[in-house]
N, C-alpha and C positions, 0 to 999 in steps of 0.2 A: 511535380517531379523534379528530381535533382539532376543537374547537368554538369558535365565537365567542360572545361574551357576548350580542350582540343578536339574531343570526339563528340561533344554534345550527347554524352551518354545519359540515358534516362534510368530512373531507379525502378527496378523490378523486384518488389518484395516477395517473399515466399512465406505466407502466413496461413496457418491452418484455419479452416472454416468449421462451422457447427454442423453442416449438413453434408459431410463427405459420404459418398456412396461407395460401399465396399465393392472392390473389383471381383470379377468372376474367378473361381478357383481353377478354372480349366487351364491345362497346360498346352492346349492346342494353339496353333497360330504362330505368331512371330517371336515367341519367347526365346528360342534357341539362337536364331540369327541375330537378335539384339544382344544376347550374351557374347556372341562372337565379335560383333562390332565393338562392344565395350572393350575387348582385348586388342583391338586394332591400333594402328598408329595414332599418336596424339598430335593434335593440331595446336600450334602456338605461334604467336607473333608478338610484336611490341604493342599491339593494340588490344588484342583479345586474350583472355585467360586460357590456360591449358585445359582442353576438354577431350574426353574420349568420344568415339563415334556415336555411342548411345545417347550421350548428353547433347552432342551437336544436333542429333536427330530431333530432339525436343524443340530446339530453338530455331532450327532452320528448315527442316523438312516436314515436320508434323503439321497437318492441316487442321486447324481448329474447327472449321465449319464445313469442311468437305466441299460440296457442290453449291453452297449458297453464294449468291452474288454479293457484290460490294454493298449495294444499296440495302439489301436485306440484312446484311451484317450490321451496318451502321444503325439501322432502325432497331434491331434487337438489342445492340449494345447500349443504345440510348435509353432503353426502357427497362431492362432487367439484367440480372447477372446470368451470363450464359457460359457453358463450359463444355469441354470434351476430354475424354480419357484416353490414355495410352499406356503401354507396358514399357517400363524402363529396363530392368534386368530381372531374370527369373530366380537367380541364386544369390544368396548373401555373399558367398565366397568370391563371386565375380565382382560384386560391388567393392569388397575389401581389396581385391587385387588391383582394380582400377584406381582406388584411392592411393594405394602404395605407389602406383605409377604416376601420381601427381595430377590426376584429373580433379580440378578444383571443385566441381559441382558434386562429384561422388564423395569427396572428402567432407563437404558440407553436410550432405545427407547422412553419412556415417557418424559424424560428430553429433548431430542432433539425435540420432537413434541411441547413441551411448549416453547422452545427457538425460534422456528420458528413461534410461534403464529398461529398455524393452527386452523381453526374453528372447534371446537369439537361438535359432535352431539352424546352424549352418548346413546340416545335412538335409534339411527339408527344403521344400520349395519356398523361396523368399517372398514371391508375389510383391515386388516393389513396383508400384505404379505411379504415374504422374497424371495430374489434371491441370489443364490450362484454362483459365477463365478470365473474362474481362469484367472489370469493376462496373458496378451499376452507375449509370450517369455519364462518367467521363471516358469509359471504355479503356481504362488503363489495365495492362496485362498483369496477371499473377500466375504463379506456379505453386501447386501443392504436391506433396509427396506422401504416399501411404505405404506402410510396411505391414502386411498381413491384416489390413483393415485399420491399423492405428495411424492417427495423424502424426506426421513428423513436421511440426511447424518451424516455427521460426523465432579591472576596477581601480579605484584609488586606495592608497594605503592610509589607514587611520592611525592616529597616535594611540598607543596602547594604554589601557588602564592598568593600575598596579596589580600584580599577581603576588600571591603569598610565596609561592615557590615556582621555580622553573629550572629546566636542565640546561647546563652550559657545556660546550665542548671545549676541552682544554687545548690551548694552542700548543702545537708541537707533539701532542700525544693523541694519536687517532684511536687508540684502543680504550680510552677512558672517557667517561662523562661525569659531571658532578652536579649536585643539587645546589642551587643558589637561592637565598631568600631575597625577595624583592618587595617586602612589605611596605617600605617607605621610599621606594625608588621608582621613578618614572622610567619606563623602558622605551627608549627611542628606537631601538633596533627592532626590526620585524621578528616575529616568532611564529612557529608552526604548532599546530595541535594535532594529536593523534586520536582518531576514533577507531575503536577496536573491540573485539569480543574477548573477554577474559578467558572463558572456556575452561574453568578449573583454577587450580592454584597457580600462582606466579612466584618464582623463586625469590625475587627481591621486590618488596613493596615498602612504602614509607610508613614507618611506625615510630613511636616515641624512641624505641631502642635502636632503630636503624637510621635515625635522623643524622647523627654525626658521621656515621659511616658513608652515607650518600653525599654529604657535604664534602668529604675528603676525596671522593671520587670512586666510581665503581667501574670495573672492567666490563666491556661490552659482552664478553663471552659469558658473563654471569647473568645476562638478561635474555629474555625470550627472543626468538627469531623475529617476530613482528617488530619488536622494539629496535633490534639491530638494523633491520631493513629501513625503518623510519629514520634512524640516525644517519644511515648512509645516504638516504634521499635528501634530507635537509642540508647535509654537508655539501652535496653536489650542487645545491642551489645557493650556497654561501649564506645560509641562515644559521645564526649562532645559537638560537634558543628553541627548545622543543618542550611542549607541555604534554605530559602523559598523566592521566588521572591517578593511577595507583602509585606513581612516583612523586606526585605533587600535592596530594591530599593525604593527611595523616589518617591511616585506615583504622587505627584502634582508638581514635578520639571522636566520639559522636558529635561533640561540640564543634570541632574543626571541620568534620565532614558536613554537618548541616550548614555551617557558615559558608564553606566553599561551594557546596551544592547550590546555594542561593546565588552565587556569583558565576555559575557555570555559563550563563548567558553571555557574560562579558568575555569569558575565555574564548569561546568559539566566534562570537560576533567580531572581536577585535583581532583575531588571528589573521596573519597575512595569508596563511594557507592551512586548510585542514586536510590531513592525510587520512583517508578512509581505507582500512584494510578490509574491503568489502567481502572478498572471497574466503577469508580466514575465519573458521569457527572457533579458533582459540588463539592465544598469544604465541603459541609455539609453532603455528603454521607459517607465518611470514606474509609479506606483501607480494612477493614475486613468485610467479608460477611458470613452469615449463609449458610452452605452447607451440603449436604448429603455426608458423607464420602464414601459411597458405590459408588458414582459417580466419586470420585477422583481416587481411585485405579483402575488399569487395571483388567479386568475380565480374569480369566484363565479358558479355556475350553478344553475338550478332543475332538479332531477331528478325525473321522474315515471315511472320504469320500473316495470313490473309486477313485484311480488315484492321490491322494494327500498324501504326507508324513504324516503318522499318528503320533499323540502324542499331547503334550500340546501346546496350542496357547494362545497368549494374544490378547484380543479384546478390543478396546476402541473407543470413538468417534473420527473419523478421522479429525475433525475440532477443536480439542483442541486449537491449536495455533491461528487459524483464529479467533475463538470466543473470546478468552481471551486476545489476544495481537493485532493482525492486525486490527480487527474490533471493538476493545474496544473503548469506548467514548474518552479516553485520546488520542489515536492515530488517531483521526479524526482532531486534531489540527495541524496547520502548524508548529507552534513553536516546536512541539515535535520531528519533523524529525531530527533537529540538536541535540536536547537533547539526543536522543537515539544513534545517530551515534558517538557523541563525548564522551559519558560516557564509562569509561573502564569496569564498571560492573553495572548491573541494576537488581533490584528485583521488579518484576511486581506483583501487587495484582489485579487479575482479579476476575470476579464474581464467577467463578467455580474453578480456579486454581491459585496457586502462581507459578510464572515462574522466571527463571534466565537467564540472558544473560551476557556473557563476551567475551573476545577475543578468548577464547578456547572452549566455551560450550554454548549450549542452552538446558535448562532442565525445567521440571515442576514436580509437585508432582506425577503425574502418571508415569513419567519416570525421576526419580531424578538423574540418572547417565548420562542422555543425551537423546535427542529426537531420535527415530529410524530414519534412513535415509529415510525409506519408508514414514514416516509421513511427514517429510520435513516442510519447512516454505514458501510454495508457496505463491507468492503475497506480501511477506514482503519486506520492504526496508532494513532491518538490514543486515549488512555484517561485520563479525568479523574482517576482514583485510582491510576494505575499505579505511581507512585513515592511513594505516601503510606503511612503506617502502616495496617496492617489485619491481620486474623487469618490470611488465606490467604498462601501463599508466592508472592510476585510473580515469582520466577525460574521456578518450575514453571509458572506460569500464562501468562507473557508473553514470556520470553526468546526462545524459538524463533520466535515471530511477529515480534519486533523484528528478529532476524537476517534473516528472509526478506524483510522490507520493506527493511531496510538494504542487503542485497546487490543489490536491484533498482535502487538509486540509483546515480547517476553520480559519479565522482571525477575531477577534472582530474589530480591527482597520485596515482598508484597507491600511493605510500609513505604516504598519509594514512589508509589503511584501518584501521590500529590506533587512531590518535589520534582519528579522527573519531567514534568510539563511546565514548571514554573518559569523557565526562560522565555518560552513562547507567550505565556500569559503576561509576563512583565513587558515584553515588547508590544503586545497588543494594547495593554493599558496605556503605555506611553503614546501610542499612535492614536487612540480613540478616546481616552479619558473615561472609558466605560468601567463599571464596577463588576468584579468577579466574585461569584459565589460557588465555590467548590465544584468547578467544572461547567458552570452555567454563567451567562452574562446578563446583567440587568436589562440591557436594551432589548433582549429577546428571551426574557426569562420564561414566559409561558411556552414559547415555541421550543426552547431547549429542555423543558420538562417532558416533552413528547419523545422520549427515547425508549428503546426496548433492547432486550438481549437478542443478538442475531443468531438464531438457531442454525442456519445453514453454514455460517462461518465457523460457529462452534463445533459443528459436526465434522467439518473438514479438518479442523485443527485438533479434534478430539478433546474439546474443552467442555467441561460441565460448569454452568454458572454456579458460583458459590460466594458466600460472604467471607471476608478475610477473618483470620483468627482473632484479630483485635479490631475495635471500632476504628473506622477510617473516615467516614463521612455520613451525613444524614441520608435517610432512605430515599429521598427524592433526587439525590445525585447519583449519576452513573459511577462515580468514584467509590460508592459503597459496595460495588460488586466486582468480582473477577470474572469477566466475560467479554466477548466481542459485543460491541454496541452499534446499533443503527438508529437513525433519526427519521421521524416522519417527514421532516422538511427536506431530507435528502432524496426522497422518492417522489415527491410532488413539488410543484412550484407554489410555495406559499406566497400570498400577495396581500395587498392592502384591504381587499374585500373580505378576507377571512375574519370571522367574528370571534373576538376574544370573549369567552363565556365565564371565566373565573378571573377576578381581580386580585392581583398580588398586592397586599397592603404593606408588608414589610418582610425583609429577608435578612438573616444574620448568621454569621459563621464565627465560632470561637476556635482560635488556633492554640496550639500547645506552647508556642514560643513567639518571639518577636517577629519571626518570619511569617508574614501574612499569607504566603503561598505554600507554606510547609504543612506539616501534619496538623490534623483537625481533632478537636476533642468534643465538639458539639455544634449544633446549628438547627435552625428552623425556618419555615416559611409561614407567615400569617396571611391567609387569603379568604376571599368570600366568593361563593359560587353555589350552584344548584347541586345538592348532595342527594343522590338517589340510592335508596336501600336496595341491596341485591343479595344474591346467595351464590356460593361457589362449592361445587362438589359433584358427586356421581348422580346419575339419573337412572332409575330402574329400567332395565331393558335396553339401555344405550351404552356402548363402550366409551371410555374416556371420561373426562370431567368437563363441566360447563359452567359458564356464568349465566345465572338465571335472574330475570326480573320481569314481573307482570306476566309470567307464564312463557316468556320467550327464552329460548336456549341459544347461547352464543358459544361456538366452538373455540377450543384452544388452537391457536395458530403457531407459526414459526417465524414469521417476518411480516412486514407491512404488505398487505394484500388488498387490492382494490376491487376484487370480484365479490367479496362477501364480508360480513361483519365477523370480528374475531376478538379474542382476548389472548394476551400473552403474559403469563405469570413470570415474575422476575427469576424465580428459582426453578421454573419448569412446571409441567402439568401436575406433578405429584405434590406440589406445595399445599400444605394443609393450613387453612386459616379460617377463622370465624368472624362474624360480625362485619360483613363486607359492604362497602359503599362504592358507588361510581361518582367521580367528580369530572364532568366535562370541562375541558380546557379551551378548546376552540372548535369552531365549525368551519370546515374547508369546503368552499363552493367550487365544484368542478364544472367544466363547460356543459356536460350532458345534463347536469342538475341545476342549470342556471335559473330555472323557475321554482326550484325548491331548495331547501338546505341540502348541503352535500354531506360528506363524512363528518362524524363527530369523533373527536379524539380526546382521550382523557386518562385519568389515573384510577386505578383500583386501590382503595384504601381499606385498612382494617383499624378499628379503634384500639388504642393501646390499653384502655381500661385503667390507666394511671391518673389521667387528668381529664376533665370534661372537655369535649370537643378537640381531643388530641388524637392524631392518626399517624400511621406509618404507611408508606407506599409498599405494595406487594405485587403490582403489575400495571399493565396499561390496556386500553381497549381502543378499537376502531369500529364504530358502528355506522352503518349506512343510513341514508336519509329515511328509508322506509321504516326503520325501527326507532328513529330519533324521537318521534312523538312520544313513544313509551318511556324513553330515557328522561324526558323533560316533564312528564306528567305522572301523577299518582291517581290511583282509582280509589274513590271513597266507598264507604259501605253501601251506599245507595246506587253504586254503579256509575256515578258521575265522575268526570275526570277534572282534576285541578292541577295547576302548575306546581312542580316541585319547588319547595321554598328554598330561598338562598340562606346559607348559614355561614357564619364566620368560624373558621377552624384553623388549627395549627398542625402542620405536618412536620414531623421530626425525622 
């Protein structure tokens, strides 16, 4: 719990749960008088926030457990999550009126409803209810709100490396900025970098024909609002230089773009500050947003629930970080993954909050000295120590998560998929001396081959897995597809006892240029393992398609599932392919199968027909221990069973 120095205020988050029970639709009971109390006089003092009577009722008069005794409450709270329901207000217009009269909690509820774009019916019964519950184990209190059944949740400065271009602010002329070349110049002054969404055309970008124009100076009014706001911010911080991608990389020169893209890691890693226009979907939106200050500060309430430590608590929207950072428009871009991970310090400008990230702290305006541990940053990619020296292997710990978040991001140009991750790859190579093969690492090559398309995430984002219009990577690399990706190792804890069943003899990638982390023109893996003949297609009398071997049918799945065997084709269940084989990669022993082999995970391959023993990946499989014996054995004509022979093969 977070505490303030003066009031010892505790943190009371308001987060939605997965098992909210819908309240009764009945209008009987105390609905009307609670509406009247919501219109009553507001209570405020220098220690507690302004609350209407209905909100004060929640925190000071409502009895969570009714007639239960203290010992019974403590026993229940220590064993399970317990809760109690109550009516807040019956009509939406009453909630809106109370918010206008500056009830802090009503404002918070209404803001969350609007952010979730709930369908309002002001004339109808609102049925706004609250639930008070104690967290399992520690008994910490929470409050949930529902509307018509819907949940309403909740450094040191480094010397800069040379940059080819940077923006300088002309002394004495606050209306202009100019482009400067720093090709052979060491910049001892700190500079800032801007991370932003283009969101369409930008009136002024760096091209061969605009190079001299930008060097002579451009009026700020000719630039998009996001750029103008960034300039105003760095000037207020007495920073003289600002790097903006579209004004510092020549956009109509592929050679310059590829060269500068390979140096992107240095731009963000060496920036004194990265300004992230998180809430802006385009460069015309800006960094600064009109906000209600009452929704920025945490609400202080007096809690006097039976069985709960009484005193001052802080309550805020439990989804501050998710709304303003994780789910912000900027962080839906794939390029931003490396911009965030490489930047030593970032100032985020969200719709409702300004937030801060550095190697030591995550903070926002509501919690300026640091986010409470209970609030957390669940679902976020950022890690303060991800790319720093430490005893644990950062590739084993973080790479699969990075890829999953990265593949959820959007790319305007599908050809950027390799280069947009190159900064993180370069940093990890410097840290580990590991070898990188088109999205996979040599130290965990077999484990990293165990990836699949994430059907659930694809469905949520309305993404259909597809191959790019031009060759981008070998079939065994997730870079060869446009799809959300998940890894087997992200859903189970792989350990030393896992048995590697296929030996990788050699791996090689051919790049199209000198940049070894840029675009790819070819590659292969030479390996040796048990190759099982199988068949893929429809079965008479059964809907869907199946992987079939030795008379056993394996269903097509959507994600890694540990309840049954399954196959996931890379391009979906409708993928048509012939001459199918299964190549087991590893056997994962689970605790419940400690006396037998556990899951078998591997690749589904199809012969190319172009060269002997040459295959392409078309999917992956997960087969339980009960069918594993059939995966590793063949049946002879006499009915005897023999081990599947190991073969040396090439996967392209």
